[in-house]
N, C-alpha and C positions, 0 to 999 in steps of 0.2 A: 410503893412498887413502881408506879408509873414514873415517879420522879427519878428513880435509879436508872430505868431504861432510857429515859430521855438524856440523862447525863452520860450514859455509856454509849449510846448510838450517835449522838451529835455533840461535838466538842463545844464547850461554852466559853473557852478562853483560847488565847493564842498558843499557850504552852500545850494545851490538850490537842489543838489542831496540828501543831508541829509533831507532837508525839504520835498522833494517829495517822496522819497523811504525809508526813515529811519524807519518809523513805520512798513512798510511791511517787511523790511529786519530783523528787530528785532523779529517780529512775526514768520517769517520763521525759523530763527536760533533757537528761543526758542522751536518751534515745533520739529525741528530736534533733538535738545538736549534732549527734553523730550522723544521723540520716542527712541533715542539711549539708554538713561539711563534705561528707562522702559524695553526695549527689552533685554538688557544685564542682568538686575536684574532678570527678569522673566525666561529667558533661563537658567541662572546659577542655580537659585534656583530649577526650575523644573527638570533640568538634574541631579543635585546633589541628590535631594530627590527621584524622581520617578525612575531613572535608578537603583540606589542602592536598593530601595525597591523592584523593579521588579526582579532584579537579585537574591536577597536573598530569595524572595518568591519562585521563580522557582527552585532554587537549593535545597531549603528545601523540595520541593515536588518531587525531583528526576528526573526532566526533563533532557533530553540530551543536550549536548553543542550546537547542531544545532538549537534546539528549543529556547534555551536561547539567542543565538546570534540573531536569527530572532526577538524574542520579544523585545530585546534591540534596534534593528534597528527601529522597528515600534514605540516604545516609544519615541525614539529620534526625529522621524519625527513629532509625535504628540506634543512633547514639543516645537519644533521649530514653528509649526503652532500656538500653544497656546501663545507663547511669542510674535509672530507678532500680534496676536489679542489683547493681553493685551496692547502692546505698541501703537497700533493704537488707541485704546480706550482712553488711557491716553493722547495721543497727539491730540485728538479731531477729529479723522478720523472715527467717529462712522457711519456716513451716508455711506461713501465709503466702510467701512468694511461690513456693512449690505448688500450692493449691491454685493460685492464679495462673501459673504457667500451664498446669494441666487443663484448666478451663479455657485459657487462651488458645492452646493447641487444638482443642476440640472445636472451638469457634472458627479458627483459621481453616481447619479441614472442611467444615461445613460450608464456609464462605467460598472456598476454592472450588468445590463441586458446583455450587450454585452459579458462580461467576466464571466458569472455565472459558466460555466463549468470549467474554469481555477481556479476560486475561490473555487469551490467544491473540485477539486483535491488538491488544496493547503491545505485546511482545513483537508481533509482526510489524507494527508501526515503527518500533525502535530499529529493527533491521532494515526497513525500507528507507528510513532517514539516514542510516549509517551506510548501507551499500549503494544507495542511489541507483536502482534499476531504471528510474525515471525521475524527472524533475517537473516542477510547475511549468506549464506551457508545452509539455511534450504530448505528442499524439501516440496513444498506446492502444493495443488490441489484446483482448483476453477472453477466452471462453465464448467466442462468437460476438463479443461486444467491442466497441471502440469509441474513443472520444479523446478530448483534450483535458489534461490534468489542470485543475484550477486551484486545488488546495490539498495539502497533505497534513493530516493530523495524526496523533498517536493512535487513535482508535479507528478512524475512517479516512478515506480519500474521496474528495469530491471531483467528479469528472463531468465535463460538459460535452454532450453528444453533438453531432453535426446537425441535428434537428433543434438545437438550442435547448435541450432538456438537461437539467442538472441531476446527475445520478450520484447517490451516496453509496460507496462500496466499502464493506468491512475490510480492513487491511489483511486479515487472514486469508480472504479469498484471493487477493492480489499476490500475496506471498506464496501461496500454494499452487497458483495457476501457471500454465505456460504462457508467459507474457511476452508480447512482441512490441519493441520500441522502434518503429521505422525511422525516427528522427534522431536516433542516438549517434549516428555517424555523420560525417561531413557530406556524403553523397548517398543518394537513394535512387534505385532503378525503378522505373514505372514501365509496365508491360501491358500490351493489349493485343488480342488476337484479331486479325482482319482476314476475312475469307474472300477469295476471288474465284471466278469461274475457271474450270479446267481448260477452257479455250483461251483464257487471257494470258498475256505475256507476264511472266514472273518478274523479269527485270524492270519492266515498265511500272508494275505495281510497287516494287521495292523502291524505285526512284521517287514515286509519288509519296510514299510513306516518309522517306528521308527528307524530301522537300517540305512536307508538312511539319516535320519536327523542327526544321531550321526557321520556320516562321514564328515559333514560340520563344519569347525572350528568356524565359526562365530555364529553358533546356540548355544543359551544358554541352560545350563542344568537345570536352575531354573529361570523361570518356565520350566518344562520339556515338550518335544514334546508329542503331542497326535494325535490320528487318529480315532475319533468317526464316526459311521455310521450316516450320516445326511440326506440321501434321498434314496428312492427306485425308480430308474428311469425306463423308458420303456425298456431299454436294459442293464442296469447295476445297481449294488449296489454301491452307492456313499459313499466313505470314505473321509473325509476332513482332510488332513494333516495340522497340526498346529504347527508352530515352533516360537520361540521368539528370537529376536536379540536386540542388543544395537544399535539403529539407529544413535547415535552420533559417533560410531566407525565403523559401517559396512554399506554397501550399501544394501538396501532392494531389489532392482532390481537384483543385482548380487546373493544374497542369494536365492531369489525365483527361478531364472533360474537354479542355481546349485542344489537346492532341487528337482525340477521337473526331471532333468536329472538323479540324483542319484536314485530316486524312480523308474524310467523307467528301469534302469539297474538292480535294485533289483527284480522288477517284472519279468524281463526276466530270471534272474538266478533261481528264485523260480517257474517259469512257471505259473505265475499268468496271467490270460487272462485280456486284457483291450479291451473290445468289443466296436466297433463303432456303432452308431445308425443304425438300419436296420428295414425294414418293411416286414412282412410276408403276402403274398397274398394267399387266398384260394378261390376255386371255379372252374368253368368250363370255358375253353377258346375255342371259335369257330374259326377255321382256314379253309379258302377255302370252306366254306359251310358245313363242317363236324365237328362233335363234337369230341373233344379229351377227354382224361381222365382228371380227376380233378387234379389240381396242388396245392401244398401246400408249 
């Protein structure tokens, strides 16, 4: 009995092996060959057509090399996944493929929820690189912050503050914020309010401000500096000194500080008063139970 089972379960000759497993082996080899041929054909055709089409399309639209490289990597992954799906279908793995597709969809949904901030930063980085609201070396301002852009990556942008601090900002924050780029244009106006006394001569003060502006090399002559009266304060008449610079060649911060210092020196030379805010008190003051004379 044991001898019969042994001969029935395990072939003892080549003829028995072929008779018992031949059909299964041929079917398996056929499936492997079909899968391999279909995968190679789908992958080669997809990579040849889609990669070239994607690259030509992005270059024609003026995308940067970083974006093009990223897009080609994503397309390569999609082509690989598509080739596997096509090959599995041709080889007759449709049921298995459907199960893996369902599992993959569930995993993708879970990952997308867990990494939504990362994905939003990633997408924002692509638009920043494409739209170029700022470039490396630009001075930008956003949400009460400011600094000089030192590096732009797909996920974050690194900015150096004027205190020499390196700040790493998620790209989604920059993409969603109201961002000011003072150095985007060829000219930039720098303004500062100077207060003079009500008894001082406005024309004399204006001449002093304009003279101070002309002493600064980085101040442009066209548009020319101006100093209009912009406000009548509680303690001073306000003249706003306005000068123009080329922000791509000059530092706005350095010009502003030099302008303020030069105007102060001009006011001192011309004896123009720069009053500080003060309050006048009028009335009677009682000390030690007795009335004193009124003070003003």
